[in-house]
N, C-alpha and C positions, 0 to 999 in steps of 0.2 A: 622792559624794566631792568633786566640784568644783562645787558648786551655790550658791556665794555670789552675793548680789545686790548690785549697785552702782548708784549714782545715774547718771543720764545725764551729769551734769557730770563725775563721776569717770571714767567710760568715755571721755568726750570728751578729758579731760586725758591719760589714759593713751595714747590713740591718738596724740595730738600728740607726747608725749614719746617714744613708741616709734618713731614715724615719723622724728623728728629723729635718734634714735639710729642707726637703720638707714641713714639718709641720710649721717650723719657717717662711719659705718664704710665705706660703699661709695664715697662721693664727697668726703668732707670732707678738707681739707688737714691734713697732719700738723703737730703743734705742735713748737716748738723744744725742748720738754721731753721728751726721750727719743725724739722722732721718731714718736710715735703721736698719734692724734686726741685732742682734749680730752675727749670723752665717755668714752673708755676710761680716762683717768687718773682721772676722777670715779668711774667704776665700780670701779676698783681700790681707791680710798680707801674707798668705802662698803663694799666687800666686806671690807676689812681691819678696819674698825670693827665690822662685824656678824658677824665670823668665828665667835665662840663659839656662836652659835645654830645654826651648820651642823654642829658637831662630832658631834651625835647622829644626823645623817642622812648622813654621808659615805659615798661609794662606796669600798670598800676597794681595789679594783684601780686605779681612776683616781688615788686618793690615793697609792698605792704608786708609780705611774708618776711623779707629780710629785715625790715624795720622792727617787726615784732620779735624777731630773734635777737636783734641788737638790744632792744628794750629789756628783754628777759635777762640778758647778760648784764646790763647795767643795774637792773634791779637786784641781782645777786650781790652786788657790792653793799647794799643796804641790809641784807639779811644777816642774822647772827648765826654763825656756824660754830660747832664745838671746836675747841683748840686742836683736837686730833680726832679723826674719824678712821676707823679700821675698815679697810676694804677686804682684807683676808687676814689670816694668822700672821703672815709675814709682811704685809703691805699696809701702810696707813697714809693719810693725807692730813696736813695741817690746814688751818683755815685759810692761810695765805696761798697754799698750793691749790686749794679748791678754786679760789678766785682766778689764779693763773690758768688753771685747766679750763674754766668757763670762757675766759677771754680767748685762749688758744683755739678752742673748738668753734667759737664764733668766727674767728679769722679763717678757719678752714672752710666754713660755709661761704664766706665772702669770696675766698679764692675760687671756690666752685662756681660762683656766679660770674666771676671775671673770666674763668676758663670757658664757660658756656658761651658768653658773649663774644669772646675772641674767636673761637672756632666757627661760630655761625657767620660772623662778619667775613672772615678769611675765605670760608667755603663758598659763600655767596659771591664774593668778589671775583673768584676764579671759576665760577659757574660749573662746579662739579668736576673740574679738571684734576682734582686731587683724589678722587675716589679710588682709582686703581692703587694708589700708594697705601690707602687705608687697608684694603684687603690684604695687601702684601705684608704689612706690619702685623695684622691680626694673625695671619698664618705663622709668621715667625714666633709670635707669642705662644701659639698652640704647640709648635714644634719644641720650643724651649721648655714649656711645661711638661711635655712628655719625656724629653731628655733628662730633665732634673728628676722626674719621677723614677726613671730607670736608675739613676744614680742613688736616689734615696733608698730604693729597694736593695740595691747592691751593697751600699755602705752608708748608713745614716750618719756616721761620724764624719766622713768626707763631705757629705752633703751639707751638714751644719757648719763645718769648717769653712767651706766656700761661701756659704750664705753669710757667715759672720764677717767675711772679708769685704764682700761687695754690698752687703745690706746691713752694715753694723748698726745704723740708726734704727732700722726696723727691728732688729733682734735685741739690741742692748737696752732693754726697758725693764722697769720693775715688774710689769705684767708678765714677763717671761716666767717668773717664779710660779705665778698662779697657773699659767698654761702648763707648766711641767707637772704641777700637782694634779691637774685635771687629766693628765695623760695625753695632752695635745701634742707633745713633742714626739710621740710614737705614731702620730698620724701625719701624712704628707701635707704640708702647708705651702709648698712652693716658695715664693718670695714674700708671702704675707705672714702674719702672726697666727691667725686662727685658721685651722684647716677648713672650717665651714665657709669662711669668707673666700678662701682659695678656690673652693668648689663653685661658689656663685660667680666669682671673677672669671674663671675660665669658661664657665657655661655661658655667661653673657657674651663673651668674645666669640665663642663657637657658634651660638645661635645667630649672632649678627652676620657672620660669614654664611651660614646655611641659608639665611633669608636674603642674602645679597644677590641682586640680579646680575651684578658684574663679576662675581666670583667664579672661578673655573671649577670644573668637576673635581680636579685634584685638590684644590683648596677646600672645597666642601667635604671631600672625603677625609682630609686631615682634621677638619673641624668636627665632623661626626666622631672620629676616633677620640678626640679630646673630650667631647661632650659625654660620650657613653662611658669612658673610663673614669671620669671625674668622681662619681659617687663611690666607686670602689677604691680609688687612690686616696681620696680625702676622708673616706669613711664617714660621709655626711648624709644623713637622712634628708636634711633640708635640700641638698643638691639633687637628690633622687626625686623628691617631690616636685621640685622646680622643673626637672627634665620631663617628668610625666605630665605636669601641667602644660608645658609648652606643646608636647606632642598632641594632647587632647585638644587644646585650643587651635593649633595649626590645622588639625584634621577637620575641625568644624569649619574654619574659614575656607579651606581648600574644597570641602564638599559643597559649601554654599556657593562658591565661585566656580564650581566645576564646569557648568555650562558656559560661563563667560570665557573661561580659559581654554575652551575646546576639549576639555576632558570629559569622558563619559561618566554619567551618574552611576553607571553600573559598577564603577570602582568602589562605591560606598561600602558594600558588604566586606570587600577585602580589607578596606581601611579599618573598619570596625573590628574585624578579626585580628588585624595587626595590633590594634590598640589593646584588645583583650589579652593577647599574647604577651605584650609588653608589661601590662599590669601584673599578670601572673608571674612573669620573670622578675619583676621588680619586688613582688612579695617575697620571693626567695632571696633576693639581694638584701631586702630590709631585714629579714631574719639573720642573714649573715652579718650585716652591719651591727645589729643589736648584740649578737654574741661577741663580736670583736670589741665593740664599745665596752661591754661588761668586763671583758678580759683586761682591757687597757686601763680603764678608769674606775672600774668597780660599780658603774652606774648603768642600769639598763635604759636603752633609748625610750622604750614605752613608759617606763617609770618616770622618766624626766618630764613627760608630757602630762602625767596624771597624779603623781605624788604631791599632796598638798604641803609637804615639808619643804620650805624654801631652800634649805641647805642641799637638798638632793636635786634641786632644779625642777620641781613640779610646776611647769610654766602656766598651764591652763588655769589651774586654781589660783596661781599667783596673780594672773591678770585680773580675774574676777574679784578676788579679795582686795587687791590694791584699789581698783576703781570704786568699790563699795565703801572702803574705809578712808580713802584719801580724796578729798574734794579738790579737783584741779581748778586753777584760776584762768582768767582770760589771758594773763601774761604769766610766763613760767618763772622758774627759780634759777635758770642757768643749766648748763650741761650736767653738772654733778648733782644728783638727786639725793637729798637728805630728808629722811622721815624720822621724827622723834630722835634726833641726834645719831641716827644710824644710816650708813650708806645703803642705798637701794640700787640694785642692778636690774634694769627693766627687762632685758632679754627680748626686747621688741621696740622698734622705733615708733610704733603707735603710742606706747606708753612714754617713750622718750620725748616725743613731740608734745604730748598732752601735759606732761609735768615739767619738762625742761624749758619748753618754749611757749606753753599755754594753749588753751583751746582755740584762740584766734589763729595761731600758726598751723595747728592741726587741721582746722577747718579750711584754711587756705590751701593746704597741700591737697586735701580731698577735692576741692573745687577745681584746682589746676589740672588734676588728673581727669576729672569728669569732663572738663571742657575739651579734652583731646581724645575722648573715647571714640569719636566717630572715625578716627584714623587708627584704631586699635590694631588693625592688620599690619601696620608698619612698625608697631612697637613690640612685636613678639620677643625680640631679644631682651626686653625688660622683665620678662617673667621671673628670672633669677633675682633681679633687683627687688621685685615685689616680695618674693619669698624671703630674701635677706631682711627687708624692712619689717616683715611680719614675724619671722621666726627667730632672727638673730639681730643683726644691725647692719644697715647700709652706711651708717655714719661713723662707726667706731674706727674703721681703718680707712685712711684717706685714699690709699691706692684703689680700693674697691669703689669708693664714692666718685673719685675723679675719672675712673674708667667708665662708669655709668654716665656721668655728665658729658664726657667727650663723645661717646656713642650717641647719646640723646641729641646733642647739638648737631651732629652730622645728619641724623635722620630728619630732624626738623628743618635743617637747611635744604635737604633734598626734597622734602615735601613742598617747601616754598618754591624751589626751582621748577617743580612739576605743576605748580599752581593750585595745590590741594589745600594749602594754608597760606595766610598772609605772611609776609616777610617777618620772621621772629624778631621781636624787640629785645633789647637788653633788659637785664633786671632793673 
């Protein structure tokens, strides 16, 4: 099925281009054109030019998902928005800016679809010859993350100065005011905006390396260093929960497959003890994060989950109250959610999809996930993405979204090469 032969020069060139692409997605500065990396703009243009050849191989469910997102964006043109909507005390959006934001976010998702398709096709074309380069790039990302963390701890001013030079588009946004007011600038955010997203980002990369069969012991050691330090560096309870979730699920899979892999089932008590110890230590870390969060932003982490006052971020009650008071439609209202002439921040992509892109889109997302559950063992790296989707947002920052999409495409291509799934179709 995938037995094409290529010259050494062709493979060498493909490895170079593929390495630069992954490097740009993970670490490259965003361009002034749309706030995404240059390589992604090139991919989108190439995808648009070659779109006709994909029509006969499209995946109907993912294509329907994209269509529902596009229709929700178009529908937002017909909605009547207030002339001005306040996002915070310092930031507001006009009705025209709302439309622009909706279109921009729709384009970001289309770029993600083009990126997924491109990586799958290239990876399958060269039959996995690119995997070693992937591991190397991910290790570089972990090392730079740790290096920047040391710089941030030593001198936050120098860190933000360098960040403003190389990532000016990422930093120079109106949302920076809101982040500053929330105390986020006192937390390590690496080259992202939100420190929570930075935690999910590096944890995804680290877990991908840890689960990689081709990664060396040194590469996995570096990945573990980045993974364990992420909750403390980013002061993110979500990152801590994602790391714990990964450890618990990975332990279940390894215990279930112990006999098959030649490992003794007698290791089970030791693994349980290790997990209990990690949970206990994580409780101490969570208390630490709670106290630091309260010192930085004046808001207790536990209160953010339980306080029904929206202004203090009581998210659990916010979710239930929203779903009970606002009836979602089959098609959504576009990325920017407005209820009763007021801006609504969902703090969860579950609510984001339900209201921004409709129940149809949300149902399709759940169905696509369910269809791949049989290969869940191969998707352990995605635990932080699930946490981000649930607790914060996987969509808000494109670097986090595209990192997930790139790693997902590589995993699906490898599963296809091993014959565990059919060759992935484009969106």
